[in-house]
C-alpha positions as CSV (number, residue, x, y, z in Angstrom):
1,M,-25.2,-11.8,-8.1
2,E,-26.5,-11.5,-4.6
3,M,-27.7,-8.1,-3.7
4,G,-29.0,-6.5,-0.5
5,P,-28.2,-3.8,2.0
6,P,-24.6,-4.0,3.4
7,E,-25.9,-4.7,6.9
8,L,-27.7,-7.8,5.7
9,R,-24.6,-9.4,4.1
10,G,-23.6,-11.2,7.2
11,P,-22.1,-10.1,10.5
12,A,-18.4,-10.4,10.7
13,R,-16.5,-12.7,13.1
14,I,-13.6,-10.9,14.8
15,D,-10.4,-12.1,13.3
16,P,-7.9,-13.4,15.9
17,A,-5.2,-11.8,13.8
18,D,-6.9,-8.4,14.2
19,R,-7.0,-8.9,18.0
20,A,-3.4,-9.9,18.1
21,Q,-2.4,-6.8,16.0
22,L,-4.2,-4.4,18.3
23,A,-2.8,-6.2,21.4
24,E,0.8,-5.7,20.0
25,S,0.3,-2.2,18.7
26,P,-2.8,-0.5,20.3
27,V,-4.3,2.5,18.4
28,G,-4.9,5.5,20.7
29,W,-8.1,7.5,20.3
30,D,-6.1,10.6,20.0
31,R,-4.5,9.4,16.8
32,V,-7.8,8.5,15.3
33,V,-9.2,11.9,16.2
34,R,-6.2,13.6,14.7
35,L,-7.0,12.0,11.4
36,F,-10.5,13.4,11.3
37,R,-9.9,16.7,13.1
38,P,-9.5,18.7,9.8
39,H,-12.9,17.2,8.7
40,L,-15.0,17.6,11.9
41,G,-17.4,20.0,10.2
42,S,-18.0,17.5,7.4
43,L,-18.3,14.6,9.8
44,T,-20.9,16.4,11.9
45,I,-22.9,17.2,8.8
46,V,-22.7,13.5,7.7
47,I,-24.0,12.3,11.0
48,L,-26.8,14.8,11.1
49,T,-27.8,13.9,7.6
50,V,-27.8,10.2,8.5
51,V,-29.9,10.8,11.6
52,A,-32.3,13.0,9.6
53,A,-32.7,10.4,6.9
54,S,-33.5,7.7,9.5
55,L,-36.0,9.8,11.3
56,V,-37.8,11.0,8.2
57,G,-38.1,7.4,7.0
58,L,-40.0,6.5,10.2
59,A,-42.9,8.7,9.0
60,Q,-44.0,6.3,6.3
61,P,-45.8,3.7,8.5
62,F,-47.8,6.4,10.2
63,L,-48.8,7.9,6.9
64,L,-49.8,4.5,5.7
65,R,-52.0,3.9,8.8
66,A,-53.7,7.2,8.2
67,I,-54.6,6.2,4.7
68,I,-55.9,2.8,5.6
69,D,-57.7,3.7,8.8
70,D,-59.0,7.2,8.0
71,A,-58.7,8.5,4.5
72,L,-60.0,5.4,2.5
73,P,-62.8,4.2,4.8
74,H,-64.2,7.7,5.2
75,G,-63.7,8.9,1.7
76,D,-61.6,11.8,2.9
77,T,-59.9,12.7,-0.4
78,R,-58.2,15.8,1.2
79,L,-56.5,13.7,3.8
80,L,-55.7,11.0,1.2
81,A,-54.0,13.6,-1.0
82,W,-52.0,15.1,1.8
83,T,-50.9,11.7,3.1
84,V,-49.9,10.5,-0.4
85,L,-48.0,13.7,-0.9
86,G,-46.4,13.1,2.4
87,M,-45.3,9.6,1.4
88,I,-43.8,10.9,-1.8
89,G,-42.1,13.7,0.1
90,V,-40.6,11.3,2.6
91,A,-39.3,9.1,-0.3
92,V,-37.8,12.1,-2.1
93,A,-36.3,13.5,1.1
94,T,-34.8,10.2,2.1
95,A,-33.3,9.7,-1.3
96,V,-31.8,13.2,-1.5
97,L,-30.4,12.9,2.0
98,G,-28.9,9.5,1.1
99,V,-27.1,11.0,-1.9
100,V,-25.8,14.0,0.1
101,Q,-24.7,11.6,2.9
102,T,-22.8,9.4,0.4
103,W,-21.2,12.4,-1.3
104,L,-20.0,14.0,2.0
105,A,-18.9,10.7,3.5
106,T,-17.0,9.5,0.4
107,T,-15.4,12.9,-0.1
108,M,-14.3,13.1,3.5
109,G,-13.1,9.5,3.5
110,Q,-11.1,9.9,0.3
111,K,-9.4,13.0,1.6
112,V,-8.4,11.2,4.9
113,M,-7.1,8.2,3.0
114,S,-5.3,10.3,0.4
115,R,-3.5,12.3,3.2
116,L,-2.7,9.1,5.1
117,R,-1.4,7.4,1.9
118,S,0.8,10.3,1.0
119,D,2.2,10.5,4.6
120,V,3.1,6.8,4.6
121,F,4.6,7.0,1.1
122,A,6.7,10.1,2.1
123,H,7.8,8.5,5.3
124,L,8.9,5.3,3.6
125,Q,10.8,7.3,1.0
126,R,12.9,8.6,3.9
127,Q,13.7,5.1,5.2
128,S,17.3,3.7,4.8
129,M,18.1,0.8,2.5
130,A,18.3,-1.4,5.5
131,F,14.6,-1.2,5.9
132,F,13.9,-2.2,2.3
133,K,16.4,-5.1,2.5
134,R,14.6,-6.6,5.6
135,T,11.0,-5.9,4.4
136,R,9.2,-7.7,1.6
137,G,8.1,-5.5,-1.3
138,G,4.6,-7.1,-1.2
139,E,4.3,-6.2,2.5
140,I,5.0,-2.5,1.8
141,Q,2.5,-2.4,-1.1
142,S,-0.1,-4.2,1.0
143,R,0.1,-1.6,3.8
144,L,0.3,1.3,1.5
145,I,-2.5,0.4,-0.9
146,N,-4.7,-2.4,0.5
147,D,-4.7,-1.5,4.2
148,I,-5.4,2.2,3.6
149,A,-8.1,1.3,1.0
150,G,-9.6,-1.0,3.6
151,L,-10.2,2.0,5.8
152,Q,-12.9,3.1,3.4
153,S,-15.3,0.9,5.3
154,V,-14.7,2.5,8.7
155,I,-14.6,6.0,7.2
156,T,-17.6,6.0,4.8
157,T,-19.5,3.0,6.0
158,T,-19.0,1.9,9.5
159,A,-19.1,5.3,11.1
160,T,-22.3,6.3,9.2
161,S,-23.8,2.8,9.7
162,V,-23.5,3.1,13.5
163,A,-25.3,6.5,13.5
164,S,-27.9,5.2,11.0
165,N,-28.5,1.9,12.8
166,I,-28.8,3.3,16.3
167,T,-31.1,6.0,15.1
168,T,-33.3,3.6,13.1
169,A,-33.4,0.9,15.8
170,V,-34.3,3.3,18.6
171,G,-36.7,5.4,16.5
172,T,-38.4,2.2,15.1
173,A,-38.7,0.7,18.6
174,A,-40.3,3.9,19.9
175,A,-42.7,4.1,16.9
176,M,-43.7,0.4,17.5
177,I,-44.5,1.2,21.1
178,I,-46.5,4.2,20.1
179,L,-48.5,2.1,17.6
180,D,-49.2,-0.8,19.9
181,W,-47.2,-1.7,23.1
182,R,-48.7,-5.2,23.2
183,L,-47.5,-6.2,19.8
184,S,-44.1,-4.6,20.8
185,L,-43.9,-7.1,23.7
186,L,-44.6,-9.9,21.3
187,S,-41.8,-8.7,19.0
188,L,-39.4,-8.8,22.0
189,I,-40.1,-12.6,22.1
190,V,-39.9,-13.3,18.3
191,L,-37.1,-11.0,17.2
192,P,-34.1,-12.2,19.2
193,P,-34.3,-15.9,18.0
194,A,-34.7,-14.6,14.4
195,V,-31.7,-12.3,14.7
196,I,-29.6,-15.1,16.3
197,L,-30.6,-17.6,13.6
198,T,-29.8,-15.2,10.8
199,R,-26.4,-14.3,12.4
200,R,-25.4,-17.9,12.8
201,V,-26.1,-18.7,9.1
202,A,-24.3,-15.5,8.0
203,L,-21.2,-16.4,10.1
204,I,-21.0,-19.8,8.4
205,R,-20.9,-18.1,5.0
206,R,-18.4,-15.5,6.2
207,D,-16.0,-18.3,7.3
208,I,-16.3,-20.0,3.9
209,T,-15.8,-16.7,2.1
210,A,-12.6,-16.0,4.1
211,Q,-11.3,-19.4,3.1
212,R,-12.2,-18.7,-0.5
213,Q,-10.4,-15.3,-0.4
214,A,-7.3,-16.9,1.0
215,T,-7.4,-19.6,-1.7
216,L,-7.9,-17.0,-4.4
217,A,-4.9,-15.0,-3.1
218,D,-2.9,-18.2,-3.3
219,L,-4.0,-18.7,-6.9
220,H,-3.0,-15.1,-7.7
221,S,0.4,-15.7,-6.1
222,Q,0.9,-18.8,-8.2
223,V,0.1,-16.9,-11.4
224,D,2.5,-14.1,-10.4
225,E,5.3,-16.5,-9.5
226,A,4.9,-18.7,-12.6
227,L,4.0,-16.2,-15.3
228,S,6.3,-13.2,-14.5
229,V,9.5,-12.8,-16.5
230,N,11.7,-14.2,-13.8
231,G,9.2,-16.9,-12.7
232,A,8.7,-18.2,-16.3
233,M,12.5,-18.3,-16.8
234,L,13.0,-20.3,-13.6
235,T,10.2,-22.7,-14.4
236,K,11.6,-23.4,-17.9
237,T,15.2,-23.8,-16.7
238,L,14.2,-26.1,-13.8
239,G,11.8,-28.1,-16.0
240,A,9.1,-27.5,-13.3
241,G,6.3,-26.7,-15.7
242,Q,4.2,-29.8,-14.9
243,A,4.7,-29.4,-11.2
244,R,3.4,-25.8,-11.5
245,V,0.4,-26.9,-13.5
246,D,-0.4,-29.6,-11.0
247,S,-0.2,-27.2,-8.1
248,F,-2.4,-24.7,-10.0
249,D,-5.0,-27.4,-10.7
250,R,-5.2,-28.4,-7.0
251,T,-5.7,-24.8,-5.9
252,S,-8.2,-24.2,-8.7
253,A,-10.2,-27.3,-7.6
254,T,-10.2,-26.1,-4.0
255,L,-11.5,-22.8,-5.2
256,V,-14.3,-24.5,-7.1
257,D,-15.4,-26.4,-3.9
258,L,-15.3,-23.2,-1.8
259,E,-17.2,-21.2,-4.4
260,I,-20.0,-23.8,-4.5
261,R,-20.1,-23.9,-0.7
262,S,-20.1,-20.2,-0.5
263,Q,-23.0,-19.8,-3.0
264,L,-25.0,-22.5,-1.1
265,A,-24.4,-20.9,2.2
266,G,-25.5,-17.6,0.7
267,K,-28.7,-19.2,-0.6
268,W,-29.4,-20.7,2.8
269,R,-28.8,-17.3,4.4
270,M,-31.2,-15.7,2.0
271,A,-33.7,-18.5,2.4
272,T,-33.5,-18.1,6.2
273,M,-34.1,-14.4,6.0
274,Q,-37.0,-14.9,3.6
275,I,-38.6,-17.3,6.0
276,I,-38.1,-15.0,8.9
277,F,-39.6,-12.0,7.0
278,A,-42.6,-14.2,6.2
279,V,-43.0,-15.7,9.7
280,I,-42.8,-12.5,11.8
281,P,-45.7,-10.7,10.1
282,A,-47.7,-13.9,10.0
283,L,-47.3,-14.3,13.8
284,I,-48.3,-10.7,14.3
285,Y,-51.4,-11.2,12.1
286,L,-52.2,-14.3,14.2
287,A,-51.8,-12.4,17.5
288,A,-54.1,-9.6,16.1
289,G,-56.8,-12.2,15.7
290,F,-57.0,-12.8,19.5
291,P,-58.4,-9.6,21.0
292,A,-57.9,-11.0,24.5
293,L,-54.1,-10.9,23.9
294,T,-53.7,-7.7,21.9
295,G,-56.9,-5.8,22.3
296,T,-58.6,-4.2,19.3
297,I,-56.2,-3.3,16.6
298,T,-57.1,-1.4,13.4
299,I,-56.0,-2.7,10.1
300,G,-53.9,0.4,9.4
301,T,-52.1,-0.1,12.8
302,L,-51.4,-3.7,12.0
303,V,-50.0,-2.9,8.5
304,A,-47.9,-0.1,9.8
305,F,-46.6,-2.2,12.7
306,T,-45.7,-5.0,10.4
307,A,-43.7,-2.6,8.2
308,L,-41.8,-1.3,11.3
309,Q,-41.2,-4.9,12.5
310,A,-39.4,-5.7,9.3
311,Q,-37.6,-2.4,9.4
312,I,-36.1,-2.9,12.9
313,F,-34.5,-6.2,11.8
314,R,-31.9,-4.5,9.6
315,P,-30.3,-2.1,12.0
316,I,-30.1,-4.7,14.8
317,L,-28.1,-7.0,12.5
318,G,-26.0,-4.1,11.3
319,L,-25.1,-3.2,14.9
320,L,-24.1,-6.8,15.7
321,S,-21.6,-6.5,12.9
322,M,-20.1,-3.2,14.0
323,G,-17.8,-4.6,16.7
324,A,-15.9,-6.9,14.3
325,Q,-15.8,-4.2,11.6
326,W,-14.4,-1.7,14.1
327,I,-11.7,-4.1,15.4
328,A,-10.7,-4.9,11.8
329,S,-10.5,-1.2,10.9
330,M,-8.4,-0.4,14.0
331,A,-6.1,-3.3,13.1
332,L,-5.6,-1.8,9.7
333,L,-4.8,1.6,11.4
334,S,-2.4,-0.2,13.7
335,R,-0.5,-1.6,10.8
336,I,-0.4,1.7,9.0
337,F,0.7,3.6,12.1
338,G,3.4,1.0,12.6
339,Y,5.0,2.3,9.3
340,L,4.4,5.9,10.3
341,D,6.2,5.3,13.6
342,L,9.3,3.8,12.0
343,P,12.3,5.8,13.0
344,I,14.3,7.6,10.3
345,E,17.7,6.0,10.3
346,V,19.1,8.5,7.8
347,P,17.3,11.8,8.6
348,E,17.4,15.0,6.6
349,P,19.4,17.7,8.3
350,A,17.5,20.2,10.5
351,R,19.7,23.0,9.2
352,P,21.1,21.9,5.8
353,T,24.1,23.4,4.2
354,P,23.5,24.4,0.6
355,L,25.6,22.7,-2.1
356,P,24.9,24.4,-5.5
357,T,25.5,21.8,-8.2
358,A,27.4,24.3,-10.4
359,S,30.0,24.9,-7.7
360,V,30.8,21.4,-6.6
361,R,34.5,20.6,-6.9
362,G,34.2,17.0,-6.0
363,E,36.6,16.5,-3.1
364,V,35.6,13.5,-1.0
365,V,37.1,12.7,2.4
366,F,36.5,9.7,4.6
367,D,37.6,10.9,8.0
368,D,38.2,8.0,10.5
369,V,35.0,6.3,9.3
370,S,33.7,3.2,10.9
371,Y,30.3,1.4,10.3
372,R,28.4,-1.3,12.1
373,Y,25.0,-2.7,11.1
374,P,22.3,-1.9,13.6
375,D,22.0,-5.6,14.6
376,G,25.7,-6.3,14.0
377,E,28.3,-7.3,16.6
378,S,31.4,-6.0,14.9
379,D,32.4,-3.2,12.5
380,V,32.0,-3.8,8.8
381,L,34.4,-0.8,8.2
382,S,36.9,0.3,10.8
383,H,38.8,3.6,10.9
384,I,38.8,4.4,7.2
385,D,40.9,7.5,6.2
386,L,40.7,8.2,2.5
387,T,40.8,11.3,0.3
388,L,39.6,11.6,-3.2
389,A,41.0,14.7,-4.8
390,P,38.8,16.5,-7.4
391,G,38.9,14.8,-10.7
392,R,41.0,11.9,-9.4
393,S,40.1,8.2,-9.5
394,V,40.4,5.8,-6.5
395,A,39.6,2.1,-6.8
396,V,38.7,-0.1,-3.8
397,V,39.4,-3.8,-4.1
398,G,39.3,-6.7,-1.7
399,E,37.7,-10.1,-1.2
400,T,34.0,-10.6,-0.8
401,G,32.8,-9.3,2.6
402,S,35.7,-6.9,3.0
403,G,33.4,-3.9,3.1
404,K,33.8,-2.5,-0.4
405,S,30.1,-2.0,-1.2
406,T,29.5,-0.7,2.3
407,L,32.0,2.1,1.7
408,A,30.2,3.1,-1.5
409,A,26.8,3.0,0.3
410,L,28.1,5.4,2.9
411,L,29.3,7.8,0.3
412,V,25.8,8.1,-1.2
413,R,24.4,8.1,2.3
414,L,22.3,5.0,2.1
415,A,23.5,4.7,5.8
416,D,25.5,7.0,8.1
417,P,28.8,6.1,9.7
418,T,28.7,4.9,13.3
419,Q,31.9,6.8,13.8
420,G,33.7,9.6,11.9
421,R,32.4,11.6,9.0
422,I,32.3,11.8,5.2
423,T,32.6,15.1,3.5
424,V,32.1,16.5,0.0
425,D,33.9,19.8,-0.5
426,G,34.4,20.0,3.3
427,I,30.6,19.6,4.0
428,D,29.5,16.6,6.1
429,L,27.0,14.5,4.2
430,R,24.7,14.6,7.2
431,D,24.4,18.4,6.6
432,L,23.3,18.1,3.0
433,F,19.8,17.7,1.6
434,A,19.3,14.3,0.0
435,Q,18.5,16.0,-3.3
436,D,21.7,18.1,-3.3
437,L,23.7,15.0,-2.5
438,A,22.1,13.0,-5.3
439,H,22.9,15.9,-7.8
440,A,26.5,15.9,-6.6
441,I,27.1,12.1,-6.6
442,G,26.0,9.6,-9.3
443,V,26.0,5.8,-9.0
444,V,26.4,3.1,-11.6
445,S,26.1,-0.4,-10.2
446,Q,25.9,-4.0,-11.5
447,E,22.2,-4.1,-10.5
448,T,20.9,-1.6,-13.0
449,Y,17.2,-0.7,-12.6
450,L,15.1,0.5,-15.5
451,A,11.5,1.4,-14.9
452,H,8.8,-0.3,-17.0
453,A,8.5,2.8,-19.2
454,S,10.0,4.2,-22.4
455,V,13.7,4.7,-22.9
456,R,13.0,8.5,-23.0
457,D,11.1,8.3,-19.6
458,N,14.0,6.4,-18.0
459,L,16.5,9.0,-19.2
460,L,14.4,11.9,-18.1
461,Q,14.4,10.7,-14.6
462,A,17.9,12.2,-14.4
463,K,17.1,15.5,-16.2
464,P,13.4,16.1,-16.7
465,D,13.9,19.1,-18.9
466,A,16.4,17.5,-21.3
467,D,15.6,17.7,-25.0
468,D,16.0,14.9,-27.6
469,A,19.4,16.2,-28.7
470,E,20.7,15.9,-25.1
471,L,19.3,12.4,-24.8
472,W,20.9,11.2,-28.0
473,R,24.3,12.8,-27.0
474,A,24.2,10.9,-23.7
475,L,23.3,7.7,-25.4
476,E,26.1,8.2,-27.9
477,V,28.7,8.8,-25.2
478,A,27.4,5.6,-23.4
479,Q,27.8,3.8,-26.8
480,V,24.3,2.6,-26.9
481,S,22.7,5.1,-29.3
482,H,22.9,2.7,-32.3
483,T,21.0,0.1,-30.3
484,I,18.2,2.6,-29.4
485,A,18.1,4.0,-32.9
486,A,17.5,0.6,-34.4
487,L,14.4,0.0,-32.3
488,P,11.0,0.4,-33.9
489,D,10.0,3.3,-31.7
490,G,13.4,4.7,-30.9
491,L,13.4,6.7,-27.6
492,D,9.7,5.8,-27.1
493,T,10.4,2.1,-27.0
494,L,9.2,0.4,-23.8
495,V,12.2,-1.2,-22.0
496,G,10.0,-3.9,-20.5
497,A,9.8,-5.2,-16.9
498,R,13.1,-4.2,-15.2
499,G,14.6,-3.5,-18.6
500,H,14.4,-7.1,-19.8
501,R,14.0,-6.0,-23.4
502,F,17.8,-5.3,-23.4
503,S,20.8,-7.4,-22.6
504,G,22.7,-6.8,-19.4
505,G,25.4,-4.7,-21.1
506,E,22.8,-2.6,-22.9
507,R,20.8,-1.9,-19.7
508,Q,24.0,-0.7,-18.0
509,R,24.9,1.5,-20.9
510,V,21.4,3.1,-20.8
511,A,22.1,3.6,-17.1
512,V,25.4,5.3,-17.9
513,A,23.6,7.6,-20.3
514,R,21.1,8.5,-17.5
515,T,24.0,9.3,-15.2
516,L,25.6,11.4,-17.9
517,L,22.5,13.5,-18.1
518,A,22.6,14.0,-14.3
519,D,26.2,15.2,-14.7
520,P,27.4,14.5,-11.1
521,R,30.9,15.8,-10.1
522,V,31.5,12.6,-8.1
523,L,30.9,9.2,-9.5
524,V,30.6,5.8,-7.7
525,L,31.1,2.7,-9.9
526,D,30.0,-0.2,-7.7
527,E,31.2,-3.4,-9.4
528,A,29.5,-2.1,-12.5
529,T,31.1,-4.7,-14.8
530,S,31.1,-7.8,-12.6
531,A,28.0,-9.4,-14.2
532,L,29.2,-8.9,-17.7
533,D,31.1,-11.3,-20.0
534,T,34.6,-10.3,-21.2
535,E,33.6,-8.9,-24.6
536,T,30.6,-6.9,-23.2
537,E,32.8,-5.7,-20.3
538,R,35.3,-4.3,-22.8
539,E,32.6,-2.4,-24.6
540,F,31.0,-1.2,-21.4
541,Q,34.3,-0.1,-19.9
542,A,34.7,2.3,-22.8
543,A,31.4,3.9,-21.9
544,L,32.5,4.1,-18.2
545,D,35.7,5.7,-19.2
546,A,33.8,8.4,-21.1
547,L,31.5,8.9,-18.1
548,A,34.3,9.1,-15.5
549,R,36.4,11.6,-17.6
550,G,37.0,14.8,-15.5
551,R,35.0,13.5,-12.5
552,T,36.1,12.3,-9.0
553,T,35.6,8.6,-9.2
554,L,35.3,5.9,-6.6
555,T,35.4,2.4,-8.2
556,I,34.4,-0.7,-6.3
557,A,36.1,-3.4,-8.3
558,H,35.6,-7.2,-8.5
559,R,37.8,-7.6,-11.6
560,L,41.1,-6.0,-11.1
561,S,41.6,-5.6,-14.8
562,T,39.2,-2.6,-14.6
563,V,41.2,-0.6,-12.1
564,R,44.8,-0.8,-13.3
565,D,44.8,2.8,-14.5
566,A,43.3,4.3,-11.3
567,D,45.2,7.1,-9.7
568,E,45.1,5.2,-6.4
569,I,44.1,1.6,-5.5
570,V,43.0,0.8,-1.9
571,V,42.9,-2.7,-0.6
572,L,40.4,-3.6,2.1
573,D,40.5,-6.6,4.4
574,Q,37.9,-7.2,7.0
575,G,36.9,-3.5,6.9
576,R,40.4,-2.0,7.2
577,I,42.7,-0.5,4.6
578,I,45.8,-2.7,4.5
579,E,47.4,-1.5,1.3
580,R,47.2,1.6,-1.0
581,G,49.1,2.9,-4.0
582,T,49.2,2.6,-7.8
583,H,48.9,-0.7,-9.6
584,E,52.6,-0.8,-10.3
585,D,53.5,0.0,-6.6
586,L,51.2,-2.6,-5.2
587,M,52.4,-5.3,-7.6
588,A,56.0,-4.5,-6.7
589,V,55.2,-4.9,-3.0
590,G,53.9,-8.4,-3.6
591,G,51.2,-8.2,-0.9
592,R,47.5,-8.8,-0.8
593,Y,46.8,-6.9,-4.1
594,A,49.4,-8.9,-5.9
595,A,47.9,-12.1,-4.6
596,L,44.4,-11.0,-5.8
597,A,45.8,-10.1,-9.2
598,A,47.5,-13.5,-9.6
């Protein structure tokens, strides 16, 4: 594995994508300063520590000159002892200061990133479902984890490197001039071409490395797509296994080529640097042999100057990389701030009205409710007036696209009406805390989500303090207790990714048990049985009936057989209520409901 100081691992080329990101969403200095304002004391100490370490390190060449020119030739053991102790002291001080710097910078950086990560996570939690529907999950994870982790470089490396490199470069240049101004002039001629050559070779490797990383990401993506549960199922059902293998082979072969080129470029870069580190002191030694050009130079001065000459090479290369690193870091901040600046479409109330769970009656009223998507041209729901009396059941039916699921989404406040209001026990949903609303209204849908955890952990999401007896009672009412009891680990059995250990009906019955534990007074059944076969639906319907008993229930129905016993059936068409009544009344009318039931 190739090792070396970070500033020698190759200057970065500014990514056009980073420039474009900053051009689209500039990052103001005030926002950067606000991130570090709580840590200004630590930041100041870090910078002072970096500067001190750099300046202390410059003493070594002067101590070395004193040993070579004075202590050894004159047999001055006292001076020799003090200079040797000084060299040891400089090494110890530099090492200790380096440890302190790393500790302070890392601690500060991790605190800043943790606060930023928590702020973004909390802000995204408050986003409406519309945001999650239009945004890829991988994009959210990338910004929340990778982008913020990428800021570690600017917080703990870039900022300290700037201070260190500037101090070292300026201090080393001053020390070189003090030692011998004529050799310093020679360095001004030799150093720039050496830096340019090293930078050019490093940039070649950086480009190859970028291609390698992109190919590696593509390889990871292929593994994720082909070897996940859903991906493996799709591959097998389509008979696309060989095509997947061929594609993987091609990407893997490309990665092999890039890896070889990257390693060779790295070796060329190291070889170039080794040549430069050998040529520069050789030229200085050559110049020292011509007194007419450089005057009389002592051996100690020559050795000390050569050491400084090599030392100045590193900070200059490091400073050449700072611009690209800073642009990249600001681009990451721009992406993160882009999420923090997202407007909250369903905000928490400024002055919430309390809704104690124990006192919820469960009366739901849709009062002249209309809804239009933010980018829509027409209403999805229009002038809905509907009352659900406590303990009564209302079913909403209609063709696909009639607005049924939107009605349910508004009731659980995944979005707010563009007109009118929805109340629970007379309180507008917009005046309730999200947590109070979630305790009052429970949802069972066809898209049941179970976390990749144990059955117990999935159930405890609804009631963290529930004991095993309560869990088993909920599972029994949901008619899935016998299935869980038959598992090797019972409640501690892992449900698998998205609950794939269970069948669709079993997953939904576990979800019913979870809702039972939450014990909401209002229940929304959003096409909960539409994805089940007839036999499974019959079994699951019994669990739903037990769940709905005594609760205010809004059922969004795809299969009309599940709503025949509802107290009221509402028929939607293009977002409007066109019929309402009991099953018998609507069948007698012979209208849209009767046509759907035919």
